All heavy atoms as a GROMACS GRO file, in nm:
protein
  568
    1MET      N    1   6.457  13.052  12.905
    1MET     CA    2   6.507  12.959  12.802
    1MET      C    3   6.559  12.826  12.858
    1MET      O    4   6.671  12.789  12.837
    1MET     CB    5   6.636  13.029  12.737
    1MET     CG    6   6.598  13.147  12.646
    1MET     SD    7   6.747  13.213  12.571
    1MET     CE    8   6.811  13.324  12.696
    2PRO      N    9   6.463  12.758  12.935
    2PRO     CA   10   6.509  12.627  12.980
    2PRO      C   11   6.540  12.524  12.877
    2PRO      O   12   6.633  12.446  12.901
    2PRO     CB   13   6.380  12.586  13.055
    2PRO     CG   14   6.290  12.699  13.060
    2PRO     CD   15   6.328  12.792  12.962
    3GLN      N   16   6.479  12.532  12.758
    3GLN     CA   17   6.502  12.437  12.660
    3GLN      C   18   6.639  12.452  12.594
    3GLN      O   19   6.725  12.368  12.571
    3GLN     CB   20   6.397  12.430  12.546
    3GLN     CG   21   6.407  12.328  12.444
    3GLN     CD   22   6.303  12.327  12.343
    3GLN    OE1   23   6.247  12.436  12.317
    3GLN    NE2   24   6.276  12.213  12.287
    4THR      N   25   6.677  12.585  12.581
    4THR     CA   26   6.811  12.615  12.532
    4THR      C   27   6.917  12.569  12.622
    4THR      O   28   7.017  12.514  12.577
    4THR     CB   29   6.821  12.771  12.508
    4THR    OG1   30   6.716  12.805  12.422
    4THR    CG2   31   6.958  12.810  12.455
    5ARG      N   32   6.895  12.591  12.751
    5ARG     CA   33   6.986  12.548  12.856
    5ARG      C   34   7.012  12.396  12.849
    5ARG      O   35   7.117  12.339  12.848
    5ARG     CB   36   6.944  12.592  12.999
    5ARG     CG   37   7.029  12.531  13.117
    5ARG     CD   38   6.975  12.574  13.246
    5ARG     NE   39   7.023  12.700  13.290
    5ARG     CZ   40   7.147  12.726  13.331
    5ARG    NH1   41   7.235  12.636  13.331
    5ARG    NH2   42   7.177  12.853  13.367
    6GLU      N   43   6.893  12.319  12.839
    6GLU     CA   44   6.911  12.179  12.828
    6GLU      C   45   6.977  12.133  12.708
    6GLU      O   46   7.057  12.043  12.718
    6GLU     CB   47   6.761  12.117  12.827
    6GLU     CG   48   6.689  12.125  12.959
    6GLU     CD   49   6.547  12.080  12.949
    6GLU    OE1   50   6.510  12.019  12.848
    6GLU    OE2   51   6.473  12.096  13.049
    7HIS      N   52   6.959  12.194  12.596
    7HIS     CA   53   7.035  12.159  12.477
    7HIS      C   54   7.181  12.187  12.488
    7HIS      O   55   7.260  12.104  12.439
    7HIS     CB   56   6.977  12.241  12.352
    7HIS     CG   57   6.838  12.193  12.309
    7HIS    ND1   58   6.753  12.271  12.231
    7HIS    CD2   59   6.768  12.086  12.337
    7HIS    CE1   60   6.647  12.208  12.214
    7HIS    NE2   61   6.651  12.098  12.272
    8ILE      N   62   7.219  12.292  12.548
    8ILE     CA   63   7.364  12.325  12.571
    8ILE      C   64   7.420  12.223  12.664
    8ILE      O   65   7.533  12.164  12.631
    8ILE     CB   66   7.385  12.466  12.620
    8ILE    CG1   67   7.335  12.570  12.518
    8ILE    CG2   68   7.529  12.489  12.662
    8ILE    CD1   69   7.330  12.713  12.570
    9LEU      N   70   7.353  12.190  12.772
    9LEU     CA   71   7.408  12.091  12.864
    9LEU      C   72   7.418  11.959  12.805
    9LEU      O   73   7.521  11.876  12.819
    9LEU     CB   74   7.319  12.080  12.990
    9LEU     CG   75   7.322  12.204  13.084
    9LEU    CD1   76   7.213  12.191  13.187
    9LEU    CD2   77   7.464  12.221  13.143
   10LEU      N   78   7.322  11.916  12.723
   10LEU     CA   79   7.328  11.785  12.646
   10LEU      C   80   7.438  11.780  12.553
   10LEU      O   81   7.514  11.683  12.540
   10LEU     CB   82   7.195  11.757  12.576
   10LEU     CG   83   7.186  11.630  12.503
   10LEU    CD1   84   7.207  11.508  12.594
   10LEU    CD2   85   7.055  11.618  12.437
   11ALA      N   86   7.456  11.899  12.483
   11ALA     CA   87   7.573  11.898  12.383
   11ALA      C   88   7.703  11.878  12.453
   11ALA      O   89   7.797  11.811  12.407
   11ALA     CB   90   7.570  12.033  12.310
   12ARG      N   91   7.716  11.939  12.576
   12ARG     CA   92   7.842  11.920  12.646
   12ARG      C   93   7.866  11.781  12.693
   12ARG      O   94   7.981  11.726  12.696
   12ARG     CB   95   7.846  12.017  12.769
   12ARG     CG   96   7.849  12.162  12.733
   12ARG     CD   97   7.986  12.199  12.675
   12ARG     NE   98   7.978  12.333  12.627
   12ARG     CZ   99   8.009  12.369  12.502
   12ARG    NH1  100   8.044  12.279  12.416
   12ARG    NH2  101   8.006  12.491  12.470
   13GLN      N  102   7.751  11.718  12.738
   13GLN     CA  103   7.761  11.579  12.784
   13GLN      C  104   7.804  11.476  12.685
   13GLN      O  105   7.882  11.387  12.714
   13GLN     CB  106   7.630  11.542  12.851
   13GLN     CG  107   7.598  11.602  12.979
   13GLN     CD  108   7.461  11.569  13.030
   13GLN    OE1  109   7.383  11.497  12.963
   13GLN    NE2  110   7.426  11.617  13.150
   14VAL      N  111   7.763  11.502  12.559
   14VAL     CA  112   7.801  11.410  12.454
   14VAL      C  113   7.928  11.450  12.372
   14VAL      O  114   7.968  11.399  12.278
   14VAL     CB  115   7.686  11.390  12.353
   14VAL    CG1  116   7.568  11.324  12.422
   14VAL    CG2  117   7.637  11.512  12.274
   15GLY      N  118   7.994  11.562  12.422
   15GLY     CA  119   8.124  11.606  12.363
   15GLY      C  120   8.120  11.688  12.247
   15GLY      O  121   8.217  11.687  12.163
   16VAL      N  122   8.016  11.763  12.225
   16VAL     CA  123   8.006  11.855  12.110
   16VAL      C  124   8.108  11.968  12.131
   16VAL      O  125   8.093  12.039  12.238
   16VAL     CB  126   7.870  11.903  12.088
   16VAL    CG1  127   7.862  12.016  11.978
   16VAL    CG2  128   7.769  11.797  12.054
   17PRO      N  129   8.202  11.981  12.047
   17PRO     CA  130   8.311  12.085  12.081
   17PRO      C  131   8.270  12.226  12.046
   17PRO      O  132   8.334  12.324  12.100
   17PRO     CB  133   8.429  12.040  11.990
   17PRO     CG  134   8.360  11.970  11.873
   17PRO     CD  135   8.235  11.910  11.931
   18PHE      N  136   8.171  12.250  11.956
   18PHE     CA  137   8.143  12.387  11.914
   18PHE      C  138   7.987  12.398  11.893
   18PHE      O  139   7.940  12.309  11.829
   18PHE     CB  140   8.220  12.418  11.792
   18PHE     CG  141   8.226  12.556  11.754
   18PHE    CD1  142   8.303  12.646  11.814
   18PHE    CD2  143   8.141  12.606  11.642
   18PHE    CE1  144   8.303  12.784  11.774
   18PHE    CE2  145   8.136  12.739  11.614
   18PHE     CZ  146   8.217  12.831  11.672
   19ILE      N  147   7.931  12.506  11.933
   19ILE     CA  148   7.788  12.520  11.922
   19ILE      C  149   7.749  12.644  11.836
   19ILE      O  150   7.815  12.756  11.854
   19ILE     CB  151   7.718  12.536  12.057
   19ILE    CG1  152   7.738  12.413  12.132
   19ILE    CG2  153   7.577  12.574  12.035
   19ILE    CD1  154   7.681  12.422  12.278
   20VAL      N  155   7.675  12.628  11.739
   20VAL     CA  156   7.619  12.746  11.659
   20VAL      C  157   7.468  12.759  11.692
   20VAL      O  158   7.395  12.660  11.701
   20VAL     CB  159   7.629  12.714  11.504
   20VAL    CG1  160   7.564  12.829  11.421
   20VAL    CG2  161   7.774  12.693  11.460
   21VAL      N  162   7.436  12.876  11.733
   21VAL     CA  163   7.297  12.909  11.776
   21VAL      C  164   7.220  12.963  11.667
   21VAL      O  165   7.255  13.061  11.602
   21VAL     CB  166   7.288  12.999  11.894
   21VAL    CG1  167   7.150  13.035  11.936
   21VAL    CG2  168   7.365  12.943  12.009
   22ALA      N  169   7.097  12.894  11.637
   22ALA     CA  170   7.004  12.954  11.533
   22ALA      C  171   6.884  13.003  11.607
   22ALA      O  172   6.816  12.935  11.679
   22ALA     CB  173   6.969  12.843  11.440
   23MET      N  174   6.870  13.139  11.592
   23MET     CA  175   6.751  13.200  11.655
   23MET      C  176   6.641  13.196  11.550
   23MET      O  177   6.641  13.262  11.448
   23MET     CB  178   6.781  13.344  11.702
   23MET     CG  179   6.889  13.346  11.805
   23MET     SD  180   6.912  13.514  11.880
   23MET     CE  181   6.928  13.618  11.738
   24ASN      N  182   6.536  13.112  11.579
   24ASN     CA  183   6.431  13.093  11.483
   24ASN      C  184   6.325  13.206  11.486
   24ASN      O  185   6.308  13.268  11.588
   24ASN     CB  186   6.365  12.959  11.523
   24ASN     CG  187   6.272  12.904  11.406
   24ASN    OD1  188   6.297  12.946  11.295
   24ASN    ND2  189   6.185  12.824  11.438
   25LYS      N  190   6.260  13.224  11.371
   25LYS     CA  191   6.153  13.322  11.365
   25LYS      C  192   6.191  13.470  11.378
   25LYS      O  193   6.109  13.545  11.426
   25LYS     CB  194   6.031  13.280  11.452
   25LYS     CG  195   5.976  13.150  11.410
   25LYS     CD  196   5.857  13.111  11.492
   25LYS     CE  197   5.801  12.974  11.459
   25LYS     NZ  198   5.692  12.935  11.531
   26VAL      N  199   6.317  13.500  11.353
   26VAL     CA  200   6.354  13.637  11.376
   26VAL      C  201   6.283  13.738  11.286
   26VAL      O  202   6.273  13.857  11.308
   26VAL     CB  203   6.505  13.663  11.367
   26VAL    CG1  204   6.582  13.580  11.466
   26VAL    CG2  205   6.560  13.617  11.219
   27ASP      N  206   6.238  13.685  11.169
   27ASP     CA  207   6.161  13.768  11.076
   27ASP      C  208   6.022  13.810  11.126
   27ASP      O  209   5.960  13.888  11.064
   27ASP     CB  210   6.156  13.703  10.936
   27ASP     CG  211   6.103  13.564  10.944
   27ASP    OD1  212   6.092  13.507  11.056
   27ASP    OD2  213   6.061  13.514  10.840
   28MET      N  214   5.982  13.741  11.226
   28MET     CA  215   5.850  13.785  11.286
   28MET      C  216   5.856  13.885  11.397
   28MET      O  217   5.756  13.923  11.451
   28MET     CB  218   5.790  13.646  11.345
   28MET     CG  219   5.785  13.528  11.252
   28MET     SD  220   5.667  13.559  11.113
   28MET     CE  221   5.516  13.527  11.198
   29VAL      N  222   5.978  13.922  11.433
   29VAL     CA  223   5.995  14.014  11.550
   29VAL      C  224   6.027  14.157  11.486
   29VAL      O  225   6.110  14.181  11.408
   29VAL     CB  226   6.117  13.974  11.635
   29VAL    CG1  227   6.144  14.069  11.747
   29VAL    CG2  228   6.105  13.835  11.684
   30ASP      N  229   5.944  14.251  11.534
   30ASP     CA  230   5.952  14.388  11.488
   30ASP      C  231   6.059  14.471  11.562
   30ASP      O  232   6.105  14.571  11.508
   30ASP     CB  233   5.815  14.463  11.503
   30ASP     CG  234   5.714  14.404  11.412
   30ASP    OD1  235   5.744  14.358  11.301
   30ASP    OD2  236   5.592  14.399  11.449
   31ASP      N  237   6.099  14.436  11.679
   31ASP     CA  238   6.192  14.507  11.763
   31ASP      C  239   6.331  14.445  11.756
   31ASP      O  240   6.354  14.347  11.816
   31ASP     CB  241   6.142  14.511  11.904
   31ASP     CG  242   6.218  14.602  11.991
   31ASP    OD1  243   6.315  14.667  11.944
   31ASP    OD2  244   6.190  14.614  12.110
   32PRO      N  245   6.422  14.513  11.675
   32PRO     CA  246   6.564  14.460  11.672
   32PRO      C  247   6.625  14.460  11.808
   32PRO      O  248   6.718  14.370  11.828
   32PRO     CB  249   6.636  14.556  11.576
   32PRO     CG  250   6.542  14.663  11.545
   32PRO     CD  251   6.406  14.632  11.595
   33GLU      N  252   6.595  14.548  11.904
   33GLU     CA  253   6.652  14.540  12.030
   33GLU      C  254   6.615  14.416  12.104
   33GLU      O  255   6.695  14.366  12.189
   33GLU     CB  256   6.610  14.669  12.109
   33GLU     CG  257   6.674  14.799  12.053
   33GLU     CD  258   6.638  14.924  12.133
   33GLU    OE1  259   6.575  14.899  12.249
   33GLU    OE2  260   6.672  15.028  12.090
   34LEU      N  261   6.493  14.369  12.090
   34LEU     CA  262   6.456  14.234  12.145
   34LEU      C  263   6.544  14.129  12.101
   34LEU      O  264   6.586  14.038  12.177
   34LEU     CB  265   6.304  14.212  12.123
   34LEU     CG  266   6.253  14.086  12.179
   34LEU    CD1  267   6.263  14.095  12.326
   34LEU    CD2  268   6.106  14.073  12.140
   35LEU      N  269   6.572  14.122  11.970
   35LEU     CA  270   6.660  14.019  11.914
   35LEU      C  271   6.799  14.030  11.976
   35LEU      O  272   6.866  13.932  12.002
   35LEU     CB  273   6.670  14.032  11.762
   35LEU     CG  274   6.537  13.998  11.688
   35LEU    CD1  275   6.553  14.024  11.543
   35LEU    CD2  276   6.493  13.855  11.713
   36ASP      N  277   6.841  14.153  11.991
   36ASP     CA  278   6.981  14.175  12.057
   36ASP      C  279   6.982  14.119  12.199
   36ASP      O  280   7.074  14.059  12.239
   36ASP     CB  281   7.017  14.317  12.050
   36ASP     CG  282   7.046  14.375  11.912
   36ASP    OD1  283   7.073  14.292  11.827
   36ASP    OD2  284   7.049  14.491  11.889
   37LEU      N  285   6.875  14.143  12.271
   37LEU     CA  286   6.860  14.100  12.406
   37LEU      C  287   6.867  13.950  12.413
   37LEU      O  288   6.932  13.889  12.503
   37LEU     CB  289   6.738  14.158  12.472
   37LEU     CG  290   6.706  14.113  12.620
   37LEU    CD1  291   6.813  14.162  12.711
   37LEU    CD2  292   6.570  14.161  12.669
   38VAL      N  293   6.787  13.882  12.327
   38VAL     CA  294   6.785  13.739  12.327
   38VAL      C  295   6.922  13.684  12.292
   38VAL      O  296   6.972  13.584  12.360
   38VAL     CB  297   6.679  13.683  12.223
   38VAL    CG1  298   6.697  13.534  12.206
   38VAL    CG2  299   6.540  13.721  12.272
   39GLU      N  300   6.986  13.745  12.192
   39GLU     CA  301   7.132  13.692  12.164
   39GLU      C  302   7.227  13.707  12.275
   39GLU      O  303   7.294  13.620  12.307
   39GLU     CB  304   7.175  13.768  12.044
   39GLU     CG  305   7.319  13.716  11.996
   39GLU     CD  306   7.370  13.791  11.876
   39GLU    OE1  307   7.285  13.852  11.797
   39GLU    OE2  308   7.492  13.783  11.849
   40LEU      N  309   7.211  13.825  12.338
   40LEU     CA  310   7.299  13.843  12.465
   40LEU      C  311   7.260  13.746  12.571
   40LEU      O  312   7.366  13.689  12.633
   40LEU     CB  313   7.272  13.990  12.517
   40LEU     CG  314   7.350  14.031  12.635
   40LEU    CD1  315   7.502  14.031  12.603
   40LEU    CD2  316   7.307  14.166  12.686
   41GLU      N  317   7.144  13.720  12.601
   41GLU     CA  318   7.111  13.614  12.700
   41GLU      C  319   7.169  13.480  12.660
   41GLU      O  320   7.217  13.402  12.738
   41GLU     CB  321   6.959  13.608  12.727
   41GLU     CG  322   6.910  13.737  12.792
   41GLU     CD  323   6.762  13.719  12.811
   41GLU    OE1  324   6.693  13.622  12.790
   41GLU    OE2  325   6.700  13.827  12.867
   42VAL      N  326   7.152  13.445  12.531
   42VAL     CA  327   7.206  13.308  12.492
   42VAL      C  328   7.359  13.309  12.510
   42VAL      O  329   7.422  13.216  12.550
   42VAL     CB  330   7.167  13.284  12.345
   42VAL    CG1  331   7.238  13.165  12.292
   42VAL    CG2  332   7.014  13.265  12.345
   43ARG      N  333   7.423  13.418  12.465
   43ARG     CA  334   7.574  13.419  12.478
   43ARG      C  335   7.613  13.409  12.625
   43ARG      O  336   7.715  13.334  12.661
   43ARG     CB  337   7.628  13.543  12.410
   43ARG     CG  338   7.625  13.536  12.266
   43ARG     CD  339   7.696  13.668  12.199
   43ARG     NE  340   7.682  13.664  12.058
   43ARG     CZ  341   7.747  13.582  11.976
   43ARG    NH1  342   7.837  13.499  12.026
   43ARG    NH2  343   7.733  13.590  11.847
   44GLU      N  344   7.545  13.483  12.717
   44GLU     CA  345   7.582  13.468  12.854
   44GLU      C  346   7.556  13.327  12.915
   44GLU      O  347   7.637  13.280  12.990
   44GLU     CB  348   7.494  13.570  12.934
   44GLU     CG  349   7.531  13.712  12.920
   44GLU     CD  350   7.436  13.810  12.987
   44GLU    OE1  351   7.342  13.764  13.056
   44GLU    OE2  352   7.468  13.933  12.973
   45LEU      N  353   7.447  13.261  12.865
   45LEU     CA  354   7.432  13.121  12.902
   45LEU      C  355   7.531  13.029  12.854
   45LEU      O  356   7.586  12.938  12.924
   45LEU     CB  357   7.289  13.083  12.847
   45LEU     CG  358   7.241  12.934  12.876
   45LEU    CD1  359   7.231  12.924  13.038
   45LEU    CD2  360   7.106  12.913  12.818
   46LEU      N  361   7.572  13.050  12.725
   46LEU     CA  362   7.689  12.972  12.674
   46LEU      C  363   7.815  12.988  12.755
   46LEU      O  364   7.883  12.893  12.782
   46LEU     CB  365   7.708  13.009  12.519
   46LEU     CG  366   7.621  12.938  12.426
   46LEU    CD1  367   7.634  13.015  12.290
   46LEU    CD2  368   7.645  12.792  12.403
   47ARG      N  369   7.849  13.116  12.783
   47ARG     CA  370   7.961  13.146  12.861
   47ARG      C  371   7.957  13.075  13.000
   47ARG      O  372   8.059  13.021  13.040
   47ARG     CB  373   7.984  13.295  12.875
   47ARG     CG  374   8.088  13.345  12.787
   47ARG     CD  375   8.129  13.498  12.820
   47ARG     NE  376   8.016  13.586  12.805
   47ARG     CZ  377   7.974  13.636  12.686
   47ARG    NH1  378   8.039  13.604  12.576
   47ARG    NH2  379   7.876  13.712  12.680
   48ALA      N  380   7.847  13.086  13.056
   48ALA     CA  381   7.832  13.031  13.199
   48ALA      C  382   7.846  12.883  13.200
   48ALA      O  383   7.911  12.823  13.290
   48ALA     CB  384   7.693  13.068  13.259
   49ILE      N  385   7.795  12.821  13.093
   49ILE     CA  386   7.796  12.668  13.092
   49ILE      C  387   7.930  12.621  13.039
   49ILE      O  388   7.980  12.514  13.083
   49ILE     CB  389   7.686  12.613  13.006
   49ILE    CG1  390   7.541  12.641  13.075
   49ILE    CG2  391   7.690  12.463  12.975
   49ILE    CD1  392   7.422  12.600  13.003
   50SER      N  393   7.992  12.701  12.950
   50SER     CA  394   8.111  12.655  12.889
   50SER      C  395   8.234  12.665  12.974
   50SER      O  396   8.340  12.613  12.942
   50SER     CB  397   8.129  12.734  12.759
   50SER     OG  398   8.028  12.699  12.667
   51SER      N  399   8.225  12.745  13.078
   51SER     CA  400   8.338  12.761  13.177
   51SER      C  401   8.471  12.796  13.102
   51SER      O  402   8.571  12.735  13.126
   51SER     CB  403   8.359  12.629  13.256
   51SER     OG  404   8.240  12.606  13.329
   52GLY      N  405   8.460  12.898  13.015
   52GLY     CA  406   8.578  12.954  12.953
   52GLY      C  407   8.630  12.872  12.835
   52GLY      O  408   8.732  12.902  12.780
   53ARG      N  409   8.558  12.777  12.780
   53ARG     CA  410   8.603  12.706  12.664
   53ARG      C  411   8.591  12.797  12.542
   53ARG      O  412   8.508  12.887  12.543
   53ARG     CB  413   8.511  12.585  12.640
   53ARG     CG  414   8.515  12.477  12.749
   53ARG     CD  415   8.430  12.363  12.715
   53ARG     NE  416   8.422  12.276  12.829
   53ARG     CZ  417   8.329  12.186  12.837
   53ARG    NH1  418   8.232  12.168  12.753
   53ARG    NH2  419   8.328  12.103  12.945
   54ARG      N  420   8.669  12.761  12.442
   54ARG     CA  421   8.668  12.849  12.311
   54ARG      C  422   8.526  12.846  12.255
   54ARG      O  423   8.488  12.951  12.192
   54ARG     CB  424   8.764  12.795  12.219
   54ARG     CG  425   8.906  12.825  12.255
   54ARG     CD  426   9.003  12.778  12.146
   54ARG     NE  427   8.960  12.826  12.021
   54ARG     CZ  428   9.007  12.772  11.901
   54ARG    NH1  429   9.081  12.671  11.900
   54ARG    NH2  430   8.968  12.833  11.788
   55SER      N  431   8.454  12.751  12.274
   55SER     CA  432   8.328  12.738  12.202
   55SER      C  433   8.212  12.831  12.266
   55SER      O  434   8.107  12.847  12.211
   55SER     CB  435   8.269  12.590  12.213
   55SER     OG  436   8.251  12.555  12.346
   56ALA      N  437   8.255  12.904  12.375
   56ALA     CA  438   8.153  12.993  12.432
   56ALA      C  439   8.127  13.112  12.337
   56ALA      O  440   8.025  13.177  12.351
   56ALA     CB  441   8.212  13.046  12.567
   57GLY      N  442   8.212  13.143  12.242
   57GLY     CA  443   8.190  13.253  12.147
   57GLY      C  444   8.127  13.203  12.019
   57GLY      O  445   8.154  13.275  11.923
   58GLY      N  446   8.062  13.102  12.009
   58GLY     CA  447   8.004  13.059  11.879
   58GLY      C  448   7.910  13.155  11.821
   58GLY      O  449   7.856  13.243  11.892
   59PRO      N  450   7.882  13.146  11.692
   59PRO     CA  451   7.790  13.241  11.629
   59PRO      C  452   7.654  13.225  11.661
   59PRO      O  453   7.603  13.107  11.685
   59PRO     CB  454   7.827  13.213  11.475
   59PRO     CG  455   7.871  13.077  11.470
   59PRO     CD  456   7.941  13.054  11.598
   60CYS      N  457   7.575  13.329  11.655
   60CYS     CA  458   7.427  13.326  11.662
   60CYS      C  459   7.369  13.367  11.527
   60CYS      O  460   7.408  13.476  11.484
   60CYS     CB  461   7.373  13.418  11.778
   60CYS     SG  462   7.416  13.365  11.942
   61ILE      N  463   7.294  13.289  11.470
   61ILE     CA  464   7.244  13.313  11.330
   61ILE      C  465   7.094  13.330  11.341
   61ILE      O  466   7.022  13.249  11.393
   61ILE     CB  467   7.281  13.194  11.240
   61ILE    CG1  468   7.438  13.185  11.228
   61ILE    CG2  469   7.220  13.224  11.093
   61ILE    CD1  470   7.481  13.060  11.168
   62GLY      N  471   7.048  13.440  11.278
   62GLY     CA  472   6.901  13.461  11.272
   62GLY      C  473   6.844  13.368  11.157
   62GLY      O  474   6.899  13.359  11.053
   63ALA      N  475   6.727  13.306  11.188
   63ALA     CA  476   6.661  13.221  11.090
   63ALA      C  477   6.511  13.262  11.085
   63ALA      O  478   6.449  13.286  11.187
   63ALA     CB  479   6.679  13.079  11.121
   64GLY      N  480   6.455  13.261  10.962
   64GLY     CA  481   6.313  13.288  10.958
   64GLY      C  482   6.259  13.246  10.823
   64GLY      O  483   6.333  13.227  10.724
   65SER      N  484   6.130  13.241  10.807
   65SER     CA  485   6.069  13.190  10.680
   65SER      C  486   5.952  13.272  10.634
   65SER      O  487   5.879  13.242  10.544
   65SER     CB  488   6.027  13.048  10.702
   65SER     OG  489   5.923  13.030  10.798
   66ALA      N  490   5.921  13.373  10.704
   66ALA     CA  491   5.796  13.460  10.668
   66ALA      C  492   5.814  13.505  10.530
   66ALA      O  493   5.717  13.509  10.448
   66ALA     CB  494   5.776  13.578  10.765
   67GLU      N  495   5.931  13.552  10.483
   67GLU     CA  496   5.952  13.606  10.348
   67GLU      C  497   5.930  13.494  10.248
   67GLU      O  498   5.862  13.507  10.150
   67GLU     CB  499   6.090  13.660  10.332
   67GLU     CG  500   6.112  13.791  10.409
   67GLU     CD  501   6.248  13.845  10.401
   67GLU    OE1  502   6.338  13.780  10.340
   67GLU    OE2  503   6.275  13.947  10.468
   68ARG      N  504   5.981  13.376  10.278
   68ARG     CA  505   5.965  13.257  10.189
   68ARG      C  506   5.816  13.223  10.178
   68ARG      O  507   5.766  13.198  10.069
   68ARG     CB  508   6.040  13.142  10.238
   68ARG     CG  509   6.012  13.016  10.155
   68ARG     CD  510   6.126  12.919  10.157
   68ARG     NE  511   6.097  12.795  10.094
   68ARG     CZ  512   6.063  12.774   9.969
   68ARG    NH1  513   6.070  12.864   9.882
   68ARG    NH2  514   6.042  12.654   9.922
   69ARG      N  515   5.746  13.222  10.290
   69ARG     CA  516   5.601  13.184  10.288
   69ARG      C  517   5.524  13.279  10.196
   69ARG      O  518   5.440  13.250  10.119
   69ARG     CB  519   5.543  13.192  10.426
   69ARG     CG  520   5.547  13.058  10.496
   69ARG     CD  521   5.442  13.058  10.612
   69ARG     NE  522   5.453  13.180  10.693
   69ARG     CZ  523   5.522  13.188  10.812
   69ARG    NH1  524   5.590  13.090  10.851
   69ARG    NH2  525   5.525  13.292  10.877
   70SER      N  526   5.548  13.417  10.212
   70SER     CA  527   5.483  13.513  10.133
   70SER      C  528   5.512  13.493   9.984
   70SER      O  529   5.437  13.532   9.899
   70SER     CB  530   5.503  13.653  10.183
   70SER     OG  531   5.646  13.690  10.158
   71ALA      N  532   5.636  13.452   9.951
   71ALA     CA  533   5.686  13.444   9.812
   71ALA      C  534   5.623  13.320   9.746
   71ALA      O  535   5.589  13.324   9.627
   71ALA     CB  536   5.837  13.446   9.808
   72VAL      N  537   5.617  13.208   9.825
   72VAL     CA  538   5.565  13.083   9.774
   72VAL      C  539   5.413  13.078   9.783
   72VAL      O  540   5.356  13.013   9.695
   72VAL     CB  541   5.633  12.969   9.846
   72VAL    CG1  542   5.569  12.836   9.812
   72VAL    CG2  543   5.783  12.963   9.835
   73GLY      N  544   5.356  13.131   9.880
   73GLY     CA  545   5.214  13.125   9.903
   73GLY      C  546   5.188  13.034  10.023
   73GLY      O  547   5.275  12.970  10.074
   74LYS      N  548   5.066  13.052  10.073
   74LYS     CA  549   5.043  12.980  10.202
   74LYS      C  550   5.039  12.830  10.183
   74LYS      O  551   5.056  12.761  10.286
   74LYS     CB  552   4.900  13.032  10.251
   74LYS     CG  553   4.911  13.175  10.303
   74LYS     CD  554   4.778  13.223  10.356
   74LYS     CE  555   4.788  13.363  10.400
   74LYS     NZ  556   4.686  13.409  10.461
   75ASP      N  557   5.017  12.783  10.073
   75ASP     CA  558   5.020  12.633  10.058
   75ASP      C  559   5.153  12.574  10.040
   75ASP      O  560   5.169  12.456  10.050
   75ASP     CB  561   4.930  12.598   9.931
   75ASP     CG  562   4.782  12.626   9.952
   75ASP    OD1  563   4.740  12.637  10.067
   75ASP    OD2  564   4.715  12.656   9.852
   76GLY      N  565   5.251  12.656  10.017
   76GLY     CA  566   5.378  12.628   9.984
   76GLY      C  567   5.474  12.548  10.008
   76GLY      O  568   5.566  12.493   9.998
   0.00000   0.00000   0.00000
């Protein structure tokens, strides 16, 4: 997750006080344990970089669009 690390570090450098993590394409993953593992890794990364700040416990939100694509159609 090098890009995630860079985004967190950049947010800290510009003074972002609180981070909300959006995990994209969760609707494309069949294994819920894999999603749990990714969330755990992101939370550990946030804790390590945040050095005990309150923002280390920000929410992780799953995001996806496969259901919308199928409802709207492929041209959608």
